[in-house]
C-alpha positions, -999 to 999 in steps of 0.1 A, spaced: 133 217 10 156 205 -21 139 207 -56 137 172 -77 157 170 -110 128 150 -122 101 166 -143 69 169 -130 45 144 -137 19 170 -149 43 191 -166 30 209 -197 50 210 -230 50 233 -260 43 221 -294 82 226 -301 88 203 -269 63 178 -276 76 173 -315 112 165 -300 94 142 -272 76 123 -297 102 126 -324 79 142 -351 76 172 -375 56 201 -363 34 194 -397 24 159 -381 18 174 -347 -7 198 -362 -24 172 -384 -28 150 -353 -43 183 -333 -67 192 -361 -78 154 -365 -82 152 -326 -61 123 -325 -41 139 -297 -47 152 -264 -39 191 -265 -54 223 -252 -47 260 -261 -34 284 -234 -38 314 -249 -26 313 -284 -5 287 -279 -10 248 -277 2 229 -247 3 191 -240 4 175 -205 32 149 -204 8 123 -186 -17 127 -213 5 121 -241 22 90 -221 -13 74 -219 -22 84 -257 12 69 -267 1 37 -244 -33 35 -261 -16 37 -296 7 11 -288 -19 -15 -276 -41 -7 -304 -17 -8 -333 -22 -36 -355 8 -62 -353 28 -69 -382 40 -104 -392 76 -105 -402 63 -127 -433 56 -111 -468 
């Protein structure tokens, strides 16, 4: 059986990997966690993030974000 090079859909990311994936700083990541804005859970002492949950969270933010007009 050959292994796929695609990441698993339910892949768990570390805080560092999540920061790289979302292109945010650790400070912003932990603020989102503290304010319960982001889907996350603790595994032992470390925070973990399911990639599928993050993708759904991003999709929800994109659809609920207010639209800005190009006019001042």
